[in-house]
LOBA-204319 format. One line per field, with one value per residue (C-alpha): residue in one letter; x, y, z. Coordinates in steps of 0.5 Angstrom, whole numbers, always signed. Example, Ala and Ser with C-alpha at 12.3 -4.5 7.8 and 13.67 -1.06 7.14 Angstrom:
BEGIN
resn c(a; s)
px c(+25; +27)
py c(-9; -2)
pz c(+16; +14)
***
This chain:
BEGIN
resn c(m; i; s; r; f; p; a; g; l; q; l; h; a; v; s; l; h; t; k; l; m; l; a; l; t; m; l; v; a; a; v; v; a; g; s; a; y; l; e; i; e; r; e; r; g; r; r; l; l; e; l; e; g; r; a; t; e; f; a; d; l; l; s; r; s; l; a; q; p; l; w; n; v; d; f; k; a; i; d; h; q; l; a; a; l; s; d; n; a; e; v; v; e; f; s; v; t; a; v; n; y; g; l; v; s; t; v; t; k; a; q; s; r; g; t; s; d; t; i; v; r; m; r; p; i; e; y; a; a; f; p; s; s; p; a; e; k; i; g; e; v; r; v; v; l; s; r; a; l; t; d; a; a; i; a; s; f; r; r; s; i; l; l; i; a; v; t; t; i; i; s; l; y; v; a; t; f; v; l; l; k; w; m; v; r; g; p; i; n; r; l; e; v; m; v; d; r; i; a; s; g; d; l; d; a; r; c; a; v; e; s; e; d; e; l; g; r; l; a; m; r; v; n; a; m; a; a; r; l; r; e; s; t; a; q; l; r; e; s; e; r; k; y; r; g; i; f; e; t; v; g; v; s; i; w; e; e; d; f; s; w; v; k; a; a; i; d; q; l; k; s; r; g; f; r; d; i; g; e; y; l; t; e; h; p; d; f; a; r; d; a; i; s; k; v; k; v; v; d; v; n; d; t; t; i; r; l; f; k; a; q; d; k; e; e; c; l; v; s; l; h; k; i; i; t; e; e; t; i; k; v; f; e; k; v; l; v; a; l; a; e; g; s; a; r; f; e; a; e; t; p; l; k; t; l; t; g; e; r; l; t; v; l; f; t; i; t; f; p; p; q; s; d; p; f; d; r; v; l; v; t; v; t; d; i; t; e; r; k; r; a; e; e; e; l; r; r; s; e; a; y; l; a; e; a; e; s; l; s; k; s; g; s; w; a; w; n; p; t; t; d; e; i; t; y; w; s; q; e; r; y; r; l; f; g; f; d; p; k; a; g; i; p; s; l; e; a; l; l; q; r; i; h; p; e; d; r; a; k; w; l; e; n; a; e; s; a; i; r; k; r; g; d; s; e; i; d; f; r; v; v; l; p; d; g; e; i; r; h; l; h; g; i; g; h; p; v; f; s; e; s; g; d; l; v; e; i; i; g; a; a; m; d; i; t; e; n; k; r; a; e; e; a; l; r; e; s; e; e; k; w; k; a; v; f; e; n; n; p; t; m; y; f; m; v; d; a; e; g; t; i; l; s; v; n; p; y; g; a; e; q; l; g; y; t; v; s; e; l; i; g; s; s; v; l; d; i; f; h; e; a; d; r; e; a; v; q; r; n; t; v; m; c; l; e; q; l; g; r; t; m; s; w; e; l; r; k; i; r; k; d; g; s; l; l; w; v; r; e; t; a; r; a; v; l; m; k; n; q; p; v; i; l; i; v; c; e; d; v; t; e; r; k; r; a; a; e; a; l; r; e; a; q; q; e; l; a; r; v; n; r; i; t; t; m; g; q; l; a; a; s; i; a; h; e; v; n; q; p; i; a; a; v; v; t; h; a; h; a; a; l; r; w; l; s; a; t; p; p; d; l; k; e; t; r; q; a; l; g; h; i; v; k; d; g; n; r; a; s; e; v; i; g; r; i; r; a; l; i; k; k; i; p; p; r; n; d; l; l; d; i; n; e; i; i; r; e; t; i; a; l; t; r; n; e; l; v; r; n; g; v; s; l; q; t; q; l; a; k; g; l; p; l; v; q; g; d; r; v; q; l; q; q; v; i; l; n; l; i; l; n; a; v; e; a; m; n; s; t; e; k; g; a; r; t; l; l; i; r; t; e; e; d; r; s; r; g; v; l; v; e; v; h; d; t; g; p; g; l; e; l; e; h; l; d; e; l; f; n; a; f; y; t; t; k; p; g; g; m; g; m; g; l; s; i; c; r; s; i; i; e; a; h; g; g; r; v; w; a; t; a; n; k; p; q; g; a; v; f; r; f; t; l; p; p; r; q; d; v; a; s)
px c(-45; -44; -37; -38; -42; -38; -34; -39; -45; -49; -55; -58; -58; -61; -68; -73; -74; -67; -66; -72; -69; -63; -66; -70; -65; -60; -66; -67; -60; -60; -66; -64; -56; -59; -64; -58; -53; -59; -61; -53; -52; -58; -56; -49; -52; -57; -51; -46; -52; -53; -46; -46; -52; -49; -43; -47; -51; -45; -42; -48; -49; -42; -43; -49; -47; -40; -42; -43; -37; -32; -35; -33; -27; -29; -24; -27; -34; -31; -27; -32; -37; -32; -31; -38; -39; -32; -34; -38; -33; -34; -31; -24; -23; -26; -23; -25; -21; -23; -22; -17; -14; -13; -14; -17; -19; -18; -20; -17; -17; -13; -16; -16; -11; -13; -19; -17; -23; -27; -32; -30; -35; -33; -38; -37; -39; -43; -45; -49; -48; -54; -61; -61; -54; -52; -48; -41; -36; -32; -29; -30; -31; -28; -31; -28; -32; -29; -32; -30; -36; -40; -36; -36; -44; -44; -39; -43; -50; -47; -45; -52; -55; -51; -52; -60; -59; -55; -60; -66; -63; -61; -68; -72; -68; -69; -77; -77; -73; -78; -84; -83; -80; -85; -92; -92; -87; -92; -98; -94; -90; -97; -99; -93; -94; -101; -99; -93; -99; -103; -97; -95; -102; -106; -112; -116; -112; -115; -111; -114; -116; -114; -116; -120; -114; -111; -107; -114; -117; -111; -112; -119; -117; -112; -118; -122; -117; -116; -123; -123; -117; -120; -126; -122; -117; -123; -126; -119; -118; -125; -124; -117; -120; -125; -120; -115; -121; -123; -116; -114; -121; -123; -122; -119; -111; -110; -103; -101; -95; -90; -90; -86; -81; -85; -89; -83; -80; -87; -87; -79; -81; -87; -83; -78; -83; -85; -93; -94; -91; -94; -89; -84; -85; -85; -78; -75; -78; -73; -77; -83; -78; -74; -80; -84; -77; -77; -85; -84; -89; -91; -96; -101; -106; -107; -111; -104; -100; -105; -106; -98; -96; -92; -89; -91; -92; -85; -83; -89; -86; -80; -82; -86; -80; -81; -89; -89; -88; -86; -94; -94; -89; -93; -99; -95; -93; -101; -101; -95; -99; -106; -101; -99; -106; -108; -113; -116; -116; -114; -116; -113; -112; -105; -102; -97; -94; -94; -88; -88; -88; -95; -99; -105; -109; -111; -115; -112; -114; -110; -113; -109; -109; -110; -104; -102; -102; -96; -96; -93; -99; -102; -108; -108; -113; -112; -117; -115; -119; -115; -121; -126; -121; -121; -128; -129; -124; -127; -134; -131; -128; -134; -138; -132; -133; -141; -140; -135; -139; -145; -142; -139; -145; -149; -154; -156; -160; -165; -170; -177; -182; -188; -192; -190; -188; -181; -175; -170; -164; -161; -154; -150; -150; -158; -157; -154; -159; -165; -162; -162; -157; -154; -153; -160; -161; -166; -171; -179; -183; -187; -180; -178; -185; -184; -178; -181; -184; -191; -193; -189; -191; -198; -194; -189; -194; -198; -191; -190; -197; -197; -190; -193; -200; -196; -190; -185; -180; -181; -178; -180; -177; -179; -176; -174; -174; -168; -168; -165; -170; -165; -169; -166; -168; -168; -169; -171; -172; -175; -174; -179; -176; -180; -180; -180; -187; -188; -190; -187; -181; -179; -177; -170; -169; -164; -164; -160; -159; -160; -160; -154; -157; -164; -160; -155; -161; -164; -158; -157; -164; -162; -155; -158; -163; -157; -153; -159; -160; -152; -152; -158; -157; -149; -146; -141; -142; -142; -142; -142; -139; -139; -133; -135; -135; -143; -146; -150; -151; -151; -153; -158; -152; -147; -152; -154; -147; -147; -153; -157; -162; -160; -164; -161; -154; -156; -154; -150; -142; -138; -134; -139; -138; -131; -127; -125; -117; -118; -122; -116; -114; -121; -120; -113; -115; -121; -117; -112; -117; -120; -113; -112; -119; -120; -114; -116; -113; -114; -113; -115; -119; -124; -131; -136; -143; -149; -149; -141; -138; -131; -131; -125; -126; -121; -124; -122; -124; -124; -126; -130; -134; -141; -145; -138; -138; -133; -136; -132; -134; -132; -133; -132; -130; -130; -123; -125; -123; -117; -115; -116; -112; -106; -106; -106; -100; -96; -97; -95; -89; -87; -87; -83; -78; -78; -77; -72; -68; -69; -66; -60; -59; -59; -53; -49; -50; -43; -41; -46; -44; -37; -39; -42; -37; -31; -34; -37; -30; -27; -32; -30; -23; -24; -28; -23; -18; -22; -23; -15; -14; -20; -16; -10; -7; -9; -14; -12; -18; -16; -14; -21; -24; -21; -23; -30; -30; -27; -33; -38; -35; -35; -42; -45; -41; -45; -51; -51; -49; -56; -60; -58; -60; -66; -68; -67; -71; -77; -84; -85; -89; -84; -82; -80; -74; -68; -62; -55; -54; -46; -48; -53; -47; -42; -47; -49; -41; -41; -45; -42; -35; -33; -37; -32; -26; -28; -29; -23; -26; -22; -27; -26; -31; -31; -36; -37; -38; -43; -48; -56; -60; -65; -72; -74; -74; -67; -68; -71; -65; -60; -63; -62; -55; -54; -57; -52; -46; -48; -50; -43; -39; -43; -41; -34; -34; -36; -29; -22; -18; -16; -17; -24; -25; -32; -32; -38; -38; -43; -44; -49; -53; -55; -62; -59; -60; -56; -53; -50; -46; -43; -38; -35; -30; -34; -36; -40; -47; -50; -52; -58; -61; -60; -68; -70; -65; -70; -76; -79; -77; -71; -64; -58; -56; -57; -62; -64; -71; -70; -73; -67; -66; -74; -75; -69; -72; -79; -76; -72; -78; -82; -77; -78; -71; -69; -64; -60; -54; -49; -42; -36; -29; -25; -30; -35; -42; -44; -51; -53; -59; -61; -65; -68; -67; -71; -77; -75; -68; -72; -77)
py c(+86; +90; +88; +81; +82; +82; +89; +90; +89; +95; +94; +100; +97; +91; +90; +89; +82; +81; +84; +81; +74; +76; +78; +72; +67; +71; +70; +63; +61; +65; +62; +55; +56; +58; +53; +48; +51; +50; +43; +41; +45; +42; +35; +36; +38; +32; +27; +30; +30; +23; +21; +25; +22; +15; +17; +19; +13; +8; +12; +12; +4; +2; +7; +3; -4; -4; -2; -9; -12; -6; -7; -14; -12; -18; -16; -21; -19; -12; -14; -18; -12; -7; -12; -13; -6; -5; -8; -1; +2; +9; +6; +9; +7; +5; +5; +3; +6; +4; +9; +4; +0; +5; +3; -3; -5; -1; -2; +2; +2; +5; +11; +12; +17; +24; +23; +26; +29; +25; +25; +24; +22; +21; +18; +16; +9; +10; +4; +3; -3; -3; +0; +5; +7; +13; +11; +13; +13; +7; +9; +12; +10; +14; +13; +16; +16; +18; +23; +20; +16; +22; +27; +22; +21; +29; +30; +25; +29; +35; +33; +31; +37; +41; +37; +38; +45; +47; +42; +46; +53; +51; +48; +54; +59; +56; +55; +62; +65; +61; +63; +70; +71; +68; +68; +74; +79; +85; +83; +81; +88; +91; +87; +89; +96; +95; +91; +96; +102; +98; +96; +103; +105; +107; +102; +106; +103; +99; +93; +93; +86; +85; +77; +72; +67; +66; +73; +76; +73; +75; +82; +81; +78; +83; +88; +85; +84; +91; +93; +88; +91; +98; +95; +91; +97; +102; +97; +95; +103; +104; +98; +100; +107; +104; +99; +104; +109; +103; +101; +108; +110; +104; +104; +98; +97; +93; +90; +87; +82; +78; +71; +67; +65; +63; +59; +56; +54; +50; +47; +45; +42; +38; +35; +33; +29; +34; +33; +36; +43; +45; +39; +42; +49; +46; +43; +49; +55; +60; +58; +62; +68; +67; +66; +73; +76; +74; +77; +83; +89; +90; +96; +99; +104; +110; +107; +103; +109; +113; +106; +105; +112; +112; +118; +116; +109; +108; +108; +102; +98; +97; +97; +90; +88; +94; +93; +85; +83; +76; +74; +76; +71; +65; +67; +67; +59; +58; +62; +57; +51; +54; +55; +48; +45; +49; +54; +59; +64; +65; +70; +71; +76; +79; +85; +89; +96; +102; +105; +110; +104; +104; +97; +95; +89; +87; +82; +80; +76; +73; +71; +66; +65; +58; +53; +53; +61; +65; +68; +75; +79; +76; +80; +82; +86; +89; +91; +95; +92; +95; +99; +93; +89; +94; +94; +87; +86; +92; +88; +81; +85; +88; +81; +78; +84; +83; +75; +76; +82; +77; +72; +76; +79; +73; +76; +74; +78; +76; +78; +77; +78; +79; +78; +71; +69; +67; +68; +71; +72; +68; +70; +64; +66; +66; +59; +57; +62; +58; +51; +50; +46; +51; +46; +45; +52; +58; +55; +57; +61; +55; +52; +59; +59; +52; +54; +60; +58; +56; +61; +67; +65; +69; +75; +74; +74; +80; +84; +82; +84; +90; +92; +91; +95; +101; +101; +102; +99; +93; +90; +84; +79; +72; +65; +60; +52; +48; +41; +39; +42; +48; +55; +61; +68; +73; +80; +81; +88; +89; +95; +95; +97; +100; +101; +108; +107; +106; +99; +94; +90; +86; +87; +86; +85; +82; +77; +78; +72; +75; +69; +71; +78; +75; +70; +76; +80; +75; +74; +81; +82; +76; +79; +86; +83; +79; +85; +90; +85; +85; +92; +94; +88; +87; +90; +94; +101; +103; +109; +112; +119; +123; +128; +134; +130; +129; +123; +119; +113; +110; +103; +103; +100; +106; +111; +107; +107; +115; +116; +118; +116; +114; +120; +125; +123; +123; +129; +132; +133; +127; +132; +133; +127; +127; +130; +137; +135; +130; +133; +136; +129; +126; +132; +129; +122; +124; +127; +121; +116; +120; +121; +113; +110; +103; +103; +101; +105; +105; +110; +111; +117; +119; +120; +124; +121; +125; +126; +128; +122; +120; +113; +111; +108; +104; +106; +102; +106; +105; +111; +108; +111; +110; +113; +117; +120; +118; +116; +113; +107; +106; +101; +103; +98; +101; +100; +104; +99; +96; +103; +104; +97; +99; +106; +102; +97; +103; +106; +99; +99; +106; +104; +98; +102; +107; +101; +98; +105; +106; +99; +101; +107; +102; +98; +105; +107; +107; +110; +115; +117; +117; +122; +126; +126; +128; +135; +136; +135; +139; +145; +144; +144; +151; +154; +153; +156; +162; +163; +163; +168; +172; +171; +174; +181; +184; +179; +176; +178; +175; +168; +168; +170; +164; +159; +161; +160; +153; +152; +154; +150; +144; +145; +145; +139; +135; +138; +136; +129; +129; +132; +126; +121; +125; +125; +117; +116; +122; +119; +124; +122; +120; +126; +126; +130; +131; +128; +127; +119; +120; +126; +121; +116; +120; +122; +115; +114; +119; +116; +109; +111; +110; +103; +101; +103; +100; +93; +94; +95; +99; +103; +104; +109; +109; +115; +117; +124; +127; +122; +124; +126; +121; +123; +120; +120; +122; +118; +112; +111; +113; +107; +102; +104; +104; +97; +94; +97; +94; +88; +88; +89; +84; +79; +81; +80; +73; +72; +72; +71; +76; +83; +86; +91; +95; +98; +102; +105; +108; +109; +111; +105; +103; +107; +113; +112; +110; +104; +103; +97; +95; +90; +86; +81; +77; +69; +70; +68; +61; +61; +56; +61; +68; +68; +68; +74; +79; +75; +78; +74; +70; +71; +68; +71; +68; +72; +76; +78; +78; +85; +89; +87; +86; +93; +95; +91; +95; +102; +101; +98; +104; +108; +105; +101; +94; +90; +84; +80; +76; +73; +77; +75; +72; +72; +76; +78; +84; +88; +92; +97; +101; +108; +111; +118; +124; +124; +129; +126; +119; +122)
pz c(-141; -148; -148; -149; -156; -162; -164; -170; -166; -163; -159; -162; -169; -166; -168; -162; -163; -163; -156; -154; -156; -153; -146; -146; -147; -142; -137; -139; -138; -131; -129; -131; -129; -122; -121; -123; -118; -113; -115; -115; -108; -105; -107; -105; -98; -98; -99; -94; -89; -90; -89; -83; -81; -82; -78; -72; -73; -73; -67; -63; -65; -63; -56; -54; -56; -54; -46; -44; -47; -45; -38; -38; -43; -48; -53; -58; -58; -59; -65; -68; -67; -71; -76; -78; -79; -83; -90; -91; -97; -93; -87; -86; -78; -72; -65; -58; -52; -45; -39; -35; -41; -47; -54; -54; -61; -68; -75; -80; -88; -93; -96; -104; -107; -107; -102; -96; -93; -88; -83; -75; -70; -63; -57; -50; -48; -41; -37; -30; -26; -23; -25; -19; -20; -24; -31; -31; -37; -38; -45; -52; -59; -65; -72; -79; -85; -92; -97; -103; -105; -104; -107; -113; -113; -113; -119; -123; -121; -123; -130; -131; -129; -133; -139; -138; -137; -143; -147; -144; -146; -153; -154; -151; -155; -161; -160; -158; -163; -169; -165; -164; -171; -175; -171; -166; -167; -168; -164; -158; -159; -158; -153; -149; -150; -147; -141; -140; -140; -135; -131; -131; -128; -134; -133; -139; -144; -149; -154; -161; -163; -170; -170; -167; -166; -160; -160; -161; -155; -151; -153; -151; -144; -143; -144; -140; -135; -135; -134; -128; -125; -126; -122; -117; -116; -114; -109; -106; -105; -102; -98; -96; -94; -90; -87; -85; -82; -78; -76; -74; -71; -67; -60; -59; -60; -66; -68; -74; -73; -76; -73; -79; -74; -69; -74; -77; -70; -68; -74; -73; -66; -69; -75; -70; -66; -61; -60; -53; -54; -47; -44; -48; -46; -39; -40; -44; -40; -45; -51; -50; -48; -55; -59; -57; -58; -65; -66; -71; -71; -78; -76; -70; -70; -67; -61; -60; -59; -54; -50; -49; -49; -55; -58; -65; -69; -70; -63; -62; -68; -64; -57; -56; -51; -47; -46; -44; -37; -34; -34; -41; -43; -39; -43; -49; -48; -48; -55; -57; -55; -59; -65; -65; -64; -70; -67; -71; -65; -58; -53; -46; -41; -39; -35; -40; -39; -42; -45; -39; -34; -32; -31; -35; -35; -43; -46; -53; -58; -64; -70; -74; -81; -84; -83; -90; -91; -89; -82; -83; -82; -76; -73; -65; -62; -55; -51; -44; -39; -33; -30; -31; -27; -22; -22; -22; -16; -12; -13; -11; -5; -4; -4; +0; +5; +5; +6; +12; +15; +14; +17; +23; +24; +23; +18; +12; +6; +1; -4; -5; -11; -8; -15; -16; -9; -12; -8; -12; -8; -2; +1; +4; +11; +10; +9; +15; +19; +17; +16; +9; +5; +0; -5; -6; -9; -6; -2; -4; +0; +3; +5; +9; +12; +15; +18; +22; +29; +28; +34; +30; +23; +22; +25; +20; +14; +17; +17; +10; +8; +12; +9; +2; +3; +7; +1; +6; +11; +16; +22; +26; +31; +30; +31; +27; +28; +25; +23; +29; +33; +35; +36; +34; +35; +29; +27; +20; +16; +9; +4; -2; -9; -14; -21; -25; -26; -18; -19; -13; -16; -10; -3; -1; +7; +12; +18; +24; +29; +35; +39; +43; +44; +47; +52; +54; +55; +59; +63; +64; +67; +72; +73; +74; +79; +83; +83; +85; +91; +92; +92; +97; +102; +102; +109; +105; +103; +96; +93; +86; +85; +78; +76; +80; +87; +87; +90; +84; +88; +95; +98; +104; +108; +106; +108; +114; +117; +116; +119; +113; +108; +101; +99; +103; +100; +93; +90; +95; +95; +97; +101; +106; +109; +110; +116; +114; +115; +109; +104; +100; +100; +97; +92; +90; +90; +85; +80; +80; +79; +73; +70; +70; +68; +70; +75; +82; +88; +95; +101; +108; +110; +116; +115; +119; +121; +121; +129; +128; +130; +127; +122; +119; +112; +107; +100; +94; +88; +80; +75; +69; +63; +63; +57; +55; +62; +68; +74; +80; +83; +91; +96; +103; +109; +116; +119; +125; +130; +126; +127; +134; +135; +131; +135; +141; +138; +136; +143; +146; +142; +143; +151; +150; +146; +152; +157; +153; +152; +160; +161; +156; +160; +167; +163; +162; +169; +170; +164; +164; +171; +169; +163; +168; +174; +169; +167; +174; +177; +172; +175; +182; +180; +176; +182; +187; +182; +181; +189; +189; +184; +187; +194; +191; +193; +188; +185; +178; +175; +168; +171; +175; +168; +165; +170; +170; +162; +164; +169; +164; +158; +163; +166; +158; +157; +163; +161; +154; +157; +161; +156; +151; +157; +158; +151; +151; +157; +156; +153; +147; +140; +134; +130; +123; +122; +117; +120; +119; +120; +122; +127; +130; +131; +134; +139; +141; +141; +146; +151; +150; +150; +157; +157; +151; +154; +161; +157; +153; +146; +140; +137; +129; +125; +117; +116; +109; +107; +104; +105; +104; +109; +112; +115; +122; +129; +132; +139; +136; +131; +137; +140; +134; +134; +142; +142; +136; +140; +147; +144; +140; +147; +151; +145; +145; +153; +152; +148; +152; +146; +141; +140; +141; +135; +134; +127; +125; +118; +113; +106; +101; +98; +91; +92; +94; +101; +107; +109; +117; +119; +126; +126; +132; +133; +138; +137; +131; +130; +129; +122; +123; +127; +123; +121; +128; +131; +130; +133; +139; +146; +142; +146; +146; +153; +159; +163; +156; +154; +147; +145; +143; +136; +135; +137; +132; +127; +128; +128; +122; +118; +121; +118; +111; +112; +113; +118; +117; +120; +117; +119; +120; +117; +120; +126; +129; +127; +122; +123; +118; +116; +111; +111; +105; +103; +104; +99; +95; +94; +92; +87)
***
C-alpha cells in the first residue's frame, strides 16, 4: 500500500487527520467497491438463472404440448407450435426428434456476431396411450437460447453501478474531509482515545466534556455508555459464572447445538412448497439421517461427559454420530416436523448409546429460539431415564403378571376404606367374579352387598366388622349371585393397613373363585363313596403295599379269598401270603415297580391261603406316589382253575406228541429194523470170526481181539439206534437244554437214512457252521424235523417223474437265532390252503389225521419260534422254522 503513494509523501509525516481521511476513504472505497461487485454478481446470477428458467420452461412446455401431435405424427401442429415460440429474441434453435422418425421439425435462427454462449435444455416427450398404461418415451425436444441479450443487460447494469460507486466515494470523501478538518478533529481524536481505552478494557476511563454541543453530549453518552458497560459487564460476568456453575454441576446432560443447517434446509423445503414435512420425510427417509449428521455440538457440560462415558469434552463435541441409534433418527423426524411447525419446545424419549456401547433410554428436550433468530445455539437437555424405564417396565410386567395370575387363578383384589365405606381399588378380574361392567367404574359398597347371596350377606358383614375390631386378617367363604342368576362360590381374605400413628387406613383383600373347587369337592365325595363301594364290594382282590412290602390296605373280598380278615392282613408283610418258592420273584417285581413309577406290570404267582391251600393269581400292579411316598396298587385275579386247565391241555398236547412220535416210529419200522439188523448182523459175523481165530492152533489172539472190538463197536451202534428210538417214544417231561441244531438234524437223518434210500430220495444238507446254540427239548425238536422229512418223502412218492431231492439247510437269522429249511421236489402246495396247513385235523393225505404239522407248530411256538411253508422253485415245497438264540445271546 505504501508504494502507491507519491515518492515524497511519507506516512509518518502525515497528520492524524490525513491518515484518518485516507483510511476512511480506502474503507469507504473498499466497502462501496465490494458492495458494487456483489450487487453486479447478484444481478448477473439472477439474470442467468432467469434465462435458464426460461429455457427449462420452454423445454417442459414443448415436452408436454407436443406429446399428442408427436404420437399422431402431426407435422403441421408441431411446426405451428415451434413457430409460435420462435419470435422470442433469445431463441436460437427449437428441434423435435421422434423415436421412430428421427428429426421431425426444427427452427433455427442466426446468432448475433460475437455471441457464442448459449443455454441448452433437452426434455423427453412421453405419452401414455391409455390412462392405465405406463408412459413411454416417443421423442425428444431440444431448446437453445442465446445469452446475448442477458449479457448486454448485465453489462449495462455494471456500468450504472460503477458510476454510482465512484460518485458515492467522491462525495463521501469530500464531505468527510471537510467535517474532520474544520469541525471535529480534536474532539473526535479525544473521543477515539476514550473509546480505544474502553475497547481495550479500561471501563473506568472518563471522557472530558468540553462543550454542550453534539460532541459534548456524545462525550457524556460515551461516559454513560462506559458506566452501563461496567455494570453490564459485571452482571454478565456474574450471570456467566452462575450459568456456568449451573451448566457444569446440574445433574442433567446439557448440549448446545448448532441447528443452522437444519433450519436452513427446512426453510428451503417450505419455500419450495412442501407444507407437510412429515409426508416429505416419509417419502425421503434419508433426509432425517442427513440432517442429524449436520447438527454441530457447540458445548456440553460435565454431566454429559460422565453420562456418555467420554474421556473429555472434546470427544463429546465430535461424537454425536456415535451415540445416536436408528430409533433416534425416527424420533429426529418428529423434531424436524416440530421445527417446521414453529414449535418453541419439543420433548421425546429415545434410546441412545454411550461411547463405550452401553444402551441408554433418555428423555430429551429441545428449546428452539424464535424463528427469526439464529439457530446456532439451540439448547438440548438430556435426562437419563434408563432406570426409570426399567422400573416402569418391571412395574408394567408385574401388573401384567398380576393380572394374568389373577385371571389364571380366578381371583380378584380390591381395597376398601372402612371409614368412608369407599372402595378405592377394584382389579379387572374382580369385575368378572362379581359380574360388574368395568366401563361403569368401581362399584359402591351397596352394589357389592347386593351381589352377595342373601343367605351369606350378614355373615360377610360380620366378618368385615370382626376384622376391623380385631385389627387382624380375615377369611371367609361366601356366595355371589350374578345378574344372569349364576351362583359362584368365592373365598375371600382381608388384610388391614395401618398408618404410622396406628390408625386403620384401609383393608386390602382378594377373592378367589372356588366354584370349581366346591363342585370338585362334591364330586370327590361322591367318587369316594362310589369307589369305596367298589373297593369293598367288588369280587376282585385289591391290595395296597408300601415300598417295604407291608400291606397298607386290602378289600374284604381279597382277605376272604385268602381266609383272613382285613385287620389280620393290614400291617403284615405281603411275602407271608406268597408261596415260599415265589417270594424272591415278589421282591424282584416290587423293586421293578418302584423303579418305574406309573408303569403297569403283570405276572402270575402262587399265594398260600390261611389253611395252607394253594391259589394261583395273576397280579396287575402299578407304583404311584401318595403323599410323596411310593405305594404299589395291586389287582389280583384268581387263575387257579385256568392254570389247572392249561396244565391239563399241556399234558394232553405232550401225550398227543408222544402218540405222534410212536406213530412215526411205526412208519419207520422197516428202516429202524434195517438200522438195527445191520450192526447185529455185523456182531454175529465178527463173533464167528472170533471163534475161528480161537479154534486155531495156536489161537490167534490178535485177530480175536480185533474181532471182539468190532463186536463192541457194532453193539454200541445198535444200542445208539435203540436209544434214539426209546427217547422218541418214552414219556418224559420236557427239558430246556442248550442244543446244537445241526447235531439234532444229523441224529434225525440217521433214523431216516434207510427210509430215504428205500424211497429213492437224494438227501442234501447245507448246515451252516458256527450257529448259535438254542434252548429247548431235544426230543421235541427231533420230532419236528422227523415229521418234516417224512412228509417230504411221502409228498415226493406221489410223483413219478423227476428227481426226488430232499435239501435240509440251516443258517443264522436276523435275530441271531437259527433258521431251518426243508426243501422237497414233490407236487408242491395249494396256495389257497397255505393258511390251513398247520391247523389241527387238516390233511391232504388219504387216511391222514392232520395232526403232524399242527404238533410241529405247537412245539416250535412253545420254543419261541415260528413255522411256515412256501412253494419251492421250480417245484415242490419249502417248510421253514426259526428258533430264538439262548437268552444270554439274545440279551
